N, C-alpha and C positions, 0 to 999 in steps of 0.2 A: 583510373591511373593518370597522373599528370602528363601533359603533352610536353615533350622536349623539342624545342625549336633550335635550329642551328644559328650560330652567331659567328661573325668574323673574329671576335675576341674570344679567346679560349680560357678565360679565367672568370671566376665568380666574383662579383662585386656586390657587397651589401650596400644599398643606397638608402638614404634617409629622406623622407618626404615631409616637409613642414606644410601642414594642411590647415587652411582656414576656411571653414564652411559655414554657411548661414542657415543650414537646415536645423529643424527643431531637434532638441535633445531626445534621445531614445528613452530616457527615464521619465516616467509620468507618475506623480504621486497620487495616492488615493486619499482625498481629504475627508471621506465619509467616516473614517475610523478615528476615534479619539486616541492619540498617541501621547505617551508620557515623555517629558524631557525636563530633568531637574537641574540642568547646567546653570540656569539663571536664578535658581533658588539659593538663598543665603544660608538657610538652616534645613538640614535633612538628616535622616537616620538618627544614630545615637551621638552624633557630633564628632566622632573620631575622624581624624584626617592624617595624611602623611605625604611628604614630598615624594613624587614619583622617582626622583633620583636616589632616594634612600631604599626604595623597595624594588625597583627595576635595576637594570644594569647601566653603569657609566661606560659607554662603549669606547671612550678614550683610554680606559684601563685595559690591561690584559686579563681576560676572563677565561676560566677553564672550569667546567662543571661535568661531573660524571653522574648519570642517572641510571637507575635500574629500570629496565624496559619490560613492560607486560603487554601481551596482545589480548585479543578478544576471548581466548580460551582460559586466561588466568587473571583477568583484570580485577576480579573481586578478591584476589589474594594480596596480603601484604608481604614484605620481604621474608619474614620468618615463616609464614605459612608456605610460601613458595619453596624455601630452603628445606623444610620438613617434607614436603610432598615430592619434590623432584630430586632432592639430595645434592643440589648445587645452587649457586646464586643465579638470579635472573641475568639475562644478557644485559650488557651495558651500552649506553648511548653517551657520546661525548658532545658537549655543546661548547663552542669556543668562538672567539672573534679575532679580527685582524686589525688592530687599531692603527697600523701604519697605512692602511689602504682605505680608500673610499670609492664606491661605485659612482661614476659620473654619467648622468643622462642629460645631455645638453642639446637643444634643437638648433643652436646657432651655427653649427659647423657647416658652412655653405658647400664644402667639398662633396658632401653626400647628398645635397639637394639637387635633384635631377628628375626630369620627366621625359618620357618618350612620346612621340606623336602617335595618334591612333590611325591605323590604316584599315580601310574597308576592303574585305575580300569579296570575290564575285558572289552574286546571288545565284542560288540553284533551286529548282523545283524538286521537291522530295515527296515520294509516296511512303507514308508511314504505315507499316503493318503492325497491328497491335491486337490485343484481346481484352475483353471486358468480362470480369467475373460477376455473375448474378447469383445471389443466394436466395433460397427459399425461406419461408418463415421457419423459425426453430420450433420444434414440438417434441413431446414425449408420448410414448404409447402406454396405455394402462394395461398392465400384464395380469395383475391379480388383485382381487378384493379379499382381504383376510380379516375375519373378526378377531379383534384384540380382546382377549379375556384375562389378560395379566394385570388389569387395573380394577379399581372399584367398579361396582355395577353402574353407577351414574356416569362413569368415564368410559365405559366400554363402547366401542364403535368399530366400523370397518376402517381398516388401514389400507391405503392405496399404494401398491407397489408399481412403480413406473420404470420404463427403460431409461437409458442414458439419453441425453438430448440429441435429437436427430435433426440434421439439416442437409439439404441437397444443394449442389452448385453446378453451374455450367459456365464454360468459357466461350464467349461469342467473339469470333474474329471479325475484324473490320479493317478497311483501308481509309486513309485520310491523306489528302494532298495538301501540302503547305510549302511556303517559301522558306528556304534556309539561308541565313545571313551570318557571317562570322566577322568578328572584330579582334584587334590586338591592342592591348593597353597595358600601362604599368600596374594600375590597381583598378578594381571594380568600382566604378563611380558611385553606386548606391552605398558602398561601404566607407566612402571617404567622410571623415568627420574631422573636427578641429583637433590639432595635436601633432604628434610626431609618429611617423610610420617607418618601420624598417622592412625592406623587401630584398629578396634574393633575385638578382637579375638573370641568373643562369637557370632558374627553375620556373616552370610555367604550370598554371592550373587552369582548368576550363570550367566555366559556369554557363548553363543554358537557361534561357528565358523563353517561355512559350506564351503566345498571344492568341486569344480566341474571342470571338464576338457572338457565338451561338453554341448550341449543344445538339448532340445526336441522341435521339431516344432509342432505347432498346426495351423490348417486352418479351417475356418468356412465361409460359404456363407450366408449372411443375404439377405432375400427377403422381400421387403416391397414396398408399393405404395407411390408415391410422386407426388404432384401437382406442375407444373412448367410452365413457358411460353414455348409454342412450338417454334420450330426453325425458324418459319417464322418471328417472332418479328415484327408484322405488325405495332405496335405503334411506332417503330423506323424508319419506311420507309417513306422517303420524295419522293413524286411522281416526276418523271422526264419526263413522257409522256405528255408534255405540250400542244400538240394539241389533246390529248385524243383520239387517233385513234387506240390504242391497239398495236402499232408496233413501232420499233425503227426507227428514221429518222436521216439521216446524215446531215452534213452541206450543205447548198445550196438548201434544199427542199423549195417548196412554200407551205405555210400554207393556204390552201383553205378550211379548215374545215375537220371534221371527217366523214361526211356523215350520221350521226345519230343525232337525236334530243337530245340536252343536257338540262336536267332540271336545276333548280337553284342549286347552290352549297350549300350543306347542312351545317347548323351551329348548335351550341349547345346553346339553350336558357337558360342562367344561371343568368340573372339579374332581371327577373320578368317583363321586359318591352316588349310590343308587337312589334314584328318585329326584324330584325337583328340590333344589335348595334355594334359599332366598337371594343368594348372590348370583343366580343364573338368569340370563335374559330370556324373556318370553314374548309371545305375540299377544298383546292385550287387545282382544277384539271388542270387548264391551266397555273399555275405557275406565275400568274401576280401579286400576293400579294393583290388582291382585290376580294371581294366576288362578283361573277357575278350572275345575275338573269337568269331565264330560257329563252331559245330561243323561239321566237314567232312561234306558230303553228296554223293551221286552224282546228278548232274543228267542224267536220261535225256532221251529225245527229246521232241518237242513234245507227244506223246500222254501223256507222264508214265508210260508203262509200259515195263518192261525187255523187250528182245527182242534177237535176234542181230544186228540191223542197227544198234543204237544205238552211237554213238561217244563217249558222255558229253559231247555238245555239245547241251544242251537249251535251255530258255528263260531260263537265267540266274537263275532263282528256285527256291527250295525249294518243292516241291509235296508235299502229304501223300502218304505212301506211298513216297517215295524213301528209300533206305537212307542212314544217316549213322553217323558214329563219335562216340560219347559220350566226352567227356574223362575222365569218372570210370571208364569200363570198363577203361581201361588201368592204373588205379591205384586199386583199391578202398580205401576209407577207413572205419575203424571209429570212431564218435564216442563220447565219454565224457560229454558234456553234452547233456541233452534240449533240443530247440528251445523257446525261450520263446514265450509267446503272451499275448494280452490277452483275458480272459474277459468278452466284452461282455455275454452273456446270463446270466452268473453261474451256469452249470450245472455248473461244475467240469470241463468237458471242452473240449478244443481243437478248434474247428470250423475248416474251411478258410478262412473269412473272418476268423479271429482270429489268424493267424500274423504278428503284428507287436507291437512295443512303441512307446510314444509318445515322441517327442523333445520337449524343452522349447521348441523353436522350429521354425518351418516350413521346415526345411532339406532336405526330401526332394523332389527334382525329380520332377514327374509325367510319365509317358510313356503315350501311348495306342497300343494295338497292334491297330488295325483291320486292318493289313496287317503280318504278321510280318516280311516282308522290308523294310518301310519304316516303322518306328515314328515316331510324331509326338511331339516334345517340346513340352510345354505350358508355355512360358515366360511367356505372357500369357494370363490367364484372366479372363473376364467372366461376369456372371450368365447362367446357363443352359448354360454349357459343360459337356461330359461327356467321359468317357474309357472305353476298353475295356482291361482289364488283360490280362496275358500269357495268362491262362486263358480269355479270351473273356467275362468278366463285365463288364456295363455299369454304370458308376457315373455316374448322371445328376446334373445340377445341382450341380456342385462349389460354386458360389455360388448359393444358392437364394433364391427370393422367396417369403416366407411372409406370411400374413395374421395380424396381431396383434390380439388382443382385450385391451385394456388398461383394466382397471377402476380408477377413481380415486374416493376418498371424501374429502369436505371437510366441515367443520363451521363454522357461524357462530353468533354469539350470538343467542339469541332475546330481544330487548330487552323489558324490562318498562316502563322509564321513562327519560326523559332530563331532566336538570336543567341549565338554562342560567343562568349567573350573569353579570350585567352589573356590571362594576366600573370604578372610575376607573383610568386608566392610571398605572402606577407609573413614576416618573421615575428615582428612585434609592433604594437601600436600603443603610443603613450599620449593620452589626452593632454591638452596644453596646460591645464591647471596642475599637472603633476610634474615630476622631474626634480632635479637638484642633486644633492650629495647624499649618499646612503651609506650607513655603516654596514659592513659585511660581517655576517656571522655564518657559522656552518655547523650542521649536525652530522655525526658519523656513527654508524652502528653496523653490526653484523648479526645475521640470524643464526639459528642452531646449526646450519650447514656451512657456516663461515662465508656466506655470500655478503659482500660489502655493499652498503648503501650510504648515500649522503644527500643533503639538501643545503643549498645556500638560502639564507634568510636575510633580507635587506630591510633596515629600519632607518627611520628619519625622525628627528626630534623637532617639534614645532610647538604650537599650543597644545597638541596632543602627541601621543606616540603613534607614528604611522608605519605601516608595513607595505612594501611594494609587492603586489600579488598579481597573479594571472587569474581572472575570474574563471571558475569552473562550474559547469552545468551538467545535469544528467541528460542523456540522450532520450528523446521521446520513446523510441523503440527499444531502449536499452535497460529499462527497469528490470533488474535491480542493481547491476554492477557496472554498467557502461557510462562513462562520463567523457565529456570533451572539454578541452581547455582553450579559452579564448586567447588570441594573439595580443589582445589589449593587455597592457600592464597599467595598473591603477594604484593610487595611494589609498589604502584602506585604514581607517582608524583602528588601531589595535587596543589602545587604552585612552579613554576620555579622561581629561583632568580639568580642574578649574584652578587657574593660576599655578599650574604645575603640581597640583595636589590631588591625590586620590581621596574620595570621601565616602564613608559608610552611608548606604542608602541611595547612592547614585543610580538612576535609571534613565536610560536613553533608548527610545524606540523609534524606528523609522520603517516606512514601507514605500515601495515604488515598483513600477513595471519596467523590466529590463528587456528591450527588444533586441534580439540577436539574429544572426543570419540563419539560425536553426529553428528557433521558436521564440515565443514571448513567455517570460517568466515573471510571476509576481514575487518580489523579494520582500521578506519581513525580517527585520533585525532587532535584537534586544540585547542591551548591555547593562549589567548590574554589578554593584560592588557591595561587599559586606565584610565586616571584621570577623576574624575566625582564628582558631588555634588548630594546629595539625601536628601529628607525630610522624616523623620520617626516619629512616635508618641512616642518619647523617652525623651522628656524634663523632667528633674529631678523635677522641681517645677510645680505642677499641680493646686495649689490653693493659696489663700491668706485669711487672717483672719481680719475681721473688726467688732468691737463691738460684739465680741463673735459669729459672724456669719461666715460661711465658704463660700467663693466665688470661684467657679470652674472657672479656667481661660479659659477652652474650651467652657464653656457655663455659663455665669454669672447669667442667670435666673434659673439655676438648683438648687433646694433646696436639700441639702444632710445633713445628721446628722454626717457623718464621712468623713474625707478627702479621705479615700481610695475609696469612692464611686464616686469621681470626674473622669470624662473621661480623657483619655490621651491627652497630648498636643504635637503638632508637634514641631520639631526642625529641622533646615536645617544644614546638615553637609557638609562642603565645601572641607575638606581635606580627600578625599576618593580615593581609587583605585577600579575600576570596573573590575572584572576578569571573563572571559567567558571561560568555558570548554565545548567542544563539542565532542561527540563520535558518529561516524556513523558505524554501524555494517551491513555488507552485506552478506547474505547467498550465498555462492558459489554454483551455480547450477541453482537456480530459480531467483537470483538477487533481492530478497526481502530485503528492507532496513529498519532498525530501527535506529532512531537518538535520542539521549538524550543530553540535554544541561542544564548546571547549570550556573547561573549568580549570582555572589556574590559581594556585596559591602563591603569593609573593610575600616573602619574609624580609624584614628589615636587614639590610646589609648582606643579604644572601641571594636576592633575586628569586628566580623560580625554584620552589622546593617540591612542588607536585603539579602535574598537569594531566588532565583526563580528557578523553575525546569520546563523544557519543554520537550516534546517528539514529534516525527513525525514518520509516516510510509511511505512506498512508495506511492507517489502521484498517482492519477489517470492519465491515458494516456491523453496527451494533456496539462497537467498542467505543466507550465514552472518553477514556483517558488516552493521552499520548503514551506510546510505548517506546522507550529509548533503550538502545543496545550499546553496551560498552565496546569500543573498538581498540583502544590502547591507553596506556598510562605510563607516566614517568614518575619515579620517586628519587629524590635527591640522595646521592650517596656521598659525594665529595664536592667541595666548592673552594676555589681559590681565586683571588683577584688581587692584582698589584699594579701600581701606576707604572706607565712606561717612562722612558727618559723624558726629561723636561722639554727638550727641543722637539721630540716627536709628538708632543701633545699640541703643538701649534699647528694651525690649519695649513700654513705655508710649507710644512714638512710632510704633508700627506702625499701619498702616491695615488693619483686618480686613474682609475681603470674602467674601461667599458665592460659590459657583461660578457661579451665574446672574447675578452682578453684574460678572464680569470683562469682559464686552462693553461696559461703560460707562466703562472706564478708558482714557484717551487714551494713557497711557504704554504700554499693551498693544495699541495700534492699534485699540482697540475690537473686538478679535476675541472672539467669544463662546466659552465653554467647550463643546467638542464631544467626544463619545465616539468614540474610534477604537481600532483593534486595535493596541496598543502592547506591546512586550516590552522591559523595561528602558528604554532611551532611544530606541529606534528604532520608527518606524511599520512594521508588518508588511504588506508588499505582496507577496503570493504571485504568482510568475510563472504566466501562463496555461499 
């Protein structure tokens, strides 16, 4: 909150400081990017040109225009679609000017030029109590592995379900001793630049600067449990022990079987049909790509021992010791390629637990062989689940719970001193290359709740059309709706012209870095002109009269008592220039982008006939195209312009007013000059 200091004078004085500084400009251009500027080219576009005075306004004349106003909820509608949908006309906005008045900004008035001395207040030693937040590494917990059978067989795999991102924090208190110094001044010296500055001598703001030459280290070890896949990664292992003998075989071996009974290769029943189907995953132990059935065995009596009384009607299960017929015994095979393996311990030898290669995805379905006659398919795996492989080896905790020791280090400045500067509040700042006389225009409108709004728009004619604006920036922490307005007022080119003429195909691009007291922004601007035609509801004649009845041209079946009740009628304007102004603002550091675009159609002898405003923010990752959102739109409904009296058009008969005097003028409804977020002609109201 601003500090209020007592003064012997009890009135507020707005003082003007004319400042001449030799510091470098805060604007830095980026020469690495090729920018387009057609102003020096003699032939561009389709050759169409037009005097800006014929397509924009002559502000020495009396101008009155009514526009239909659309917001972000209905910007895509035209007048007739809006009327049909809502049963009423859109709200109206009035644009008008005041040709008898000029806004005067002149730095030569010495009465306002005044500085006060800087007084140093006593130094004090301060103990700063503060806390530092330390964050652990962010992590997720593996909760479940679930076999996904809702895709083709080649695409089936384990899907991993994880928790929300977890992160722990701790606040560590600390004390820091420093010297505290305070000063009083008119303006903050680092903010002084060449130009004209307006300050309020009755209001004070404070700015603190901290100085440090070293840092204080902080360390904390977070301890927490985390569930994760264990390092075996069984679901990634593709079996390479293709003769299933539990050992590595080199090229040239003869496959005569593994000497043990092999049950049928297990499969996952996932389609509700009895028996194995070709679209069901299975454990391919012999690497042939085909699901094999069990080897034939001789099922002896219940005692499991052969004798003369057995009739081969045993217990229906294979028991160790019962004879069987190996598939390979009937067709011995000689291999020419050694079995592949993954050398886990890097000893150069293939161990029994290394007979696999890794798949790039978890597409190996896991089988547990506690019972050789009834293998168990693990289609759903939770933390702590285990399995027994075909050779009886136990693999515990497929999803394991481990204790993490997470050491984090942070540093904070070891402050030596703090300097607090109390300064007068800056109302406005005008760089020295700006200023002069500005035509005053005003927009007025009301919303659906009859809340009234207005903006003053100030224009100046030179080699181009200039607009006096307050630069507006988004707050780094305020993404998406918070903006701050600079106290600087600058001349911004609204319309570029060549010898006072608009030209089809004109393109002007510029970029620079804008260093402010809040942040550094990279500014990129683009201005384009093209010829166009447009249809707007601005036809002057809306009705006809026959036999004392009123016929509305837009709807002949509509019964009205007064011509003013007739809806607007469309007219197509073919002699137009479409002007697009785009500004992209990028916050240096986090690269957040905000874009704003104004598209204006200027028609000969009518000025603005349509104006649209769009915005965009940084698109989501993976989005290749810029996404622009419509904010508001004007459509011309009525326009009148007539010359003022001949004497009033001479400069000597103008009334010169400062911005803070506009609220005293009855013709302007005594509305004071207010600073709002405006781009071109429109108030920028961002949707929530």
